[in-house]
VMD Tcl script that draws the C-alpha trace (Angstrom):
set ca {
  {-4.99 16.84 0.34}
  {-4.73 17.57 4.12}
  {-6.18 15.19 7.52}
  {-8.63 16.99 9.21}
  {-9.63 13.10 11.01}
  {-8.76 10.22 11.25}
  {-10.36 7.61 13.25}
  {-9.76 3.15 14.04}
  {-13.00 1.67 12.56}
  {-12.55 -2.24 12.57}
  {-9.67 -4.72 12.90}
  {-10.24 -7.90 11.59}
  {-8.81 -11.25 9.54}
  {-12.14 -12.13 7.55}
  {-12.45 -9.97 5.09}
  {-16.40 -9.90 4.75}
  {-16.48 -8.28 7.75}
  {-14.13 -5.11 6.87}
  {-16.78 -2.11 6.28}
  {-19.05 -2.38 3.78}
  {-16.88 -1.00 0.21}
  {-18.77 2.26 0.03}
  {-16.18 4.75 0.03}
  {-12.22 4.36 -2.12}
  {-9.44 2.83 -0.15}
  {-6.47 2.83 -0.25}
  {-3.70 -0.56 1.53}
  {-0.37 -0.58 2.55}
  {1.72 -3.44 3.28}
  {5.77 -4.65 2.88}
  {8.74 -7.15 4.83}
  {8.00 -7.11 8.24}
  {10.08 -4.09 10.03}
  {9.62 -1.83 7.42}
  {8.82 0.83 9.41}
  {4.60 0.58 8.34}
  {3.08 1.25 11.02}
  {5.30 4.59 11.63}
  {4.17 5.51 8.47}
  {0.33 5.23 8.85}
  {1.12 7.72 11.47}
  {2.71 9.87 10.66}
  {0.68 10.17 7.23}
  {-2.87 10.81 8.63}
  {-0.62 13.34 11.42}
  {-1.08 10.62 14.11}
  {1.55 9.67 17.17}
  {-1.11 6.48 18.10}
  {-3.73 5.14 15.36}
  {-1.10 2.45 14.23}
  {0.89 0.47 16.85}
  {4.48 0.30 16.24}
  {6.48 -2.33 17.96}
  {10.63 -2.91 17.34}
  {9.33 -6.95 16.78}
  {9.10 -7.47 12.88}
  {5.15 -8.95 12.70}
  {3.38 -6.53 15.08}
  {-0.17 -5.99 12.72}
  {-1.17 -9.10 12.04}
  {-4.70 -8.49 11.60}
  {-6.82 -6.28 8.20}
  {-6.65 -2.61 10.13}
  {-9.32 -0.14 9.23}
  {-8.67 3.41 9.32}
  {-11.03 6.01 7.95}
  {-10.17 9.29 6.61}
  {-11.82 12.91 6.71}
  {-14.72 10.99 6.21}
  {-13.92 10.31 1.99}
  {-11.68 7.55 2.44}
  {-10.13 4.28 3.77}
  {-6.52 3.69 4.79}
  {-5.69 -0.58 5.27}
  {-2.94 -1.99 7.71}
  {-2.28 -5.24 6.21}
  {0.18 -7.74 8.39}
  {3.61 -7.51 6.55}
  {5.06 -10.82 4.47}
  {8.90 -11.99 4.69}
  {11.03 -12.24 8.57}
  {8.71 -12.39 11.06}
  {9.15 -14.22 14.69}
  {6.17 -16.56 14.81}
  {6.04 -19.46 13.08}
  {5.47 -20.40 9.62}
  {2.13 -21.85 10.00}
  {0.87 -18.73 11.13}
  {2.71 -16.65 8.45}
  {0.76 -18.48 5.71}
  {-2.45 -17.89 7.34}
  {-1.91 -13.67 7.13}
  {-0.45 -13.90 3.28}
  {-4.09 -15.94 3.12}
  {-5.92 -13.38 4.52}
  {-4.16 -10.58 2.35}
  {-4.53 -12.68 -1.08}
  {-8.08 -12.62 -0.16}
  {-8.44 -9.73 0.79}
  {-6.20 -7.90 -2.56}
  {-8.52 -9.88 -4.51}
  {-12.40 -9.65 -3.16}
  {-11.75 -5.69 -1.63}
  {-13.71 -3.96 -4.55}
  {-12.71 -0.26 -3.63}
  {-9.23 -1.07 -3.18}
  {-8.09 1.80 -5.86}
  {-4.23 1.28 -4.09}
  {-1.76 -0.59 -3.02}
  {1.16 0.86 -1.51}
  {3.80 -1.27 -1.34}
  {6.57 -0.49 1.22}
  {10.22 -0.81 0.68}
  {13.06 -0.46 2.75}
  {15.55 2.15 1.03}
  {18.90 0.90 3.00}
  {18.53 -1.99 2.24}
  {19.54 -3.87 -1.30}
  {17.03 -5.28 -3.94}
  {15.45 -8.37 -0.91}
  {13.34 -11.25 -3.10}
  {10.56 -11.51 -1.54}
  {9.84 -7.77 -2.07}
  {10.02 -8.66 -5.53}
  {8.22 -11.83 -5.64}
  {5.34 -10.48 -4.25}
  {5.91 -7.51 -6.09}
  {5.49 -10.04 -9.26}
  {3.21 -11.79 -7.96}
  {0.92 -8.60 -7.85}
  {1.35 -8.34 -11.47}
  {0.07 -11.80 -12.44}
  {-2.75 -10.83 -10.01}
  {-3.35 -7.13 -11.61}
  {-4.02 -5.92 -8.57}
  {-2.57 -2.15 -9.33}
  {-0.12 -0.79 -6.54}
  {2.21 1.86 -5.95}
  {5.89 1.77 -4.78}
  {6.66 3.20 -0.96}
  {10.71 3.15 -0.03}
  {11.11 3.65 3.63}
  {13.56 4.41 6.15}
  {15.18 7.34 3.88}
  {16.54 9.47 6.76}
  {18.15 6.96 8.02}
  {20.39 5.95 4.46}
  {23.28 8.66 3.04}
  {20.90 9.75 -0.48}
  {24.12 8.46 -2.73}
  {22.87 4.80 -1.22}
  {19.92 5.86 -1.39}
  {19.63 6.59 -5.15}
  {21.96 4.45 -5.68}
  {19.24 1.20 -4.13}
  {16.34 2.97 -6.07}
  {17.81 2.31 -8.97}
  {18.61 -0.68 -8.24}
  {15.37 -2.37 -7.28}
  {14.08 -0.56 -10.22}
  {16.61 -2.83 -12.53}
  {15.37 -5.60 -10.79}
  {11.65 -5.20 -11.77}
  {12.90 -4.53 -15.40}
  {14.01 -7.54 -15.56}
  {10.12 -8.92 -15.10}
  {8.30 -5.74 -15.94}
  {7.52 -3.13 -18.66}
  {7.89 0.10 -17.00}
  {8.04 1.23 -13.35}
  {5.24 1.93 -10.81}
  {4.19 5.07 -9.92}
  {6.34 5.54 -6.28}
  {8.08 7.62 -4.04}
  {10.49 8.09 -0.89}
  {9.60 8.71 2.38}
  {10.78 9.33 5.83}
  {7.91 8.96 9.26}
  {10.95 10.59 10.88}
  {11.47 13.89 8.09}
  {7.09 13.36 6.75}
  {9.79 13.64 3.57}
  {7.16 11.85 1.20}
  {4.45 12.18 3.00}
  {2.67 15.49 1.22}
  {3.82 13.19 -2.97}
  {1.90 10.36 -0.71}
  {-1.58 12.44 -0.28}
  {-1.67 14.07 -3.11}
  {-1.49 10.61 -5.50}
  {-4.27 9.58 -2.77}
  {-6.21 12.06 -4.23}
  {-5.17 12.06 -7.61}
  {-6.53 8.25 -7.44}
  {-9.98 9.32 -5.95}
  {-10.19 12.21 -8.35}
  {-10.02 10.41 -11.52}
  {-9.90 5.98 -10.60}
  {-12.61 6.59 -7.53}
  {-15.83 5.80 -9.53}
  {-18.17 4.22 -6.38}
  {-20.11 1.33 -5.21}
}
mol new
graphics top color blue
foreach p $ca { graphics top sphere $p radius 0.5 }
foreach p [lrange $ca 0 end-1] q [lrange $ca 1 end] { graphics top cylinder $p $q radius 0.2 }
display resetview
């Protein structure tokens, strides 16, 4: 897949106000400051579509981008640490779970995991809940350019080991970098494959 166009469509906190579910949709989520907005901008070959910030918790709404006029990519609020109140974090997560449960055209959710870190409880808890809810997802390890190859391999292996304590098998996974572009062709190819094989239409 090649990106020919990517356009911001709408930002809101009400799932009912999302675009009509007539096209396949992919969403991205991760712990605050995992590099989600930077990855989206690199993936869509744009430097400014998704707003980036050094402050965790920048994304506070459901943000829809129309890609190639054929599918949506959605930027969801992060989970875990952010410089906001507990009440606000809980509100974000209610909005997020409403979206994940009700968005009928969601083909796959990309869960972004910081490749520099050993397995984080918040990531594993969120992933286990996805399994309980039956929501399809893939893993994307981010910031691979900021860690030595041996440590990268070790952290990914540790994450897989922790997942297999509760899962029979691991989901599809990708290693990425918004700086170098690593993993972008694979992510785009995965989305195209999902559309070609799994999208049944509205």
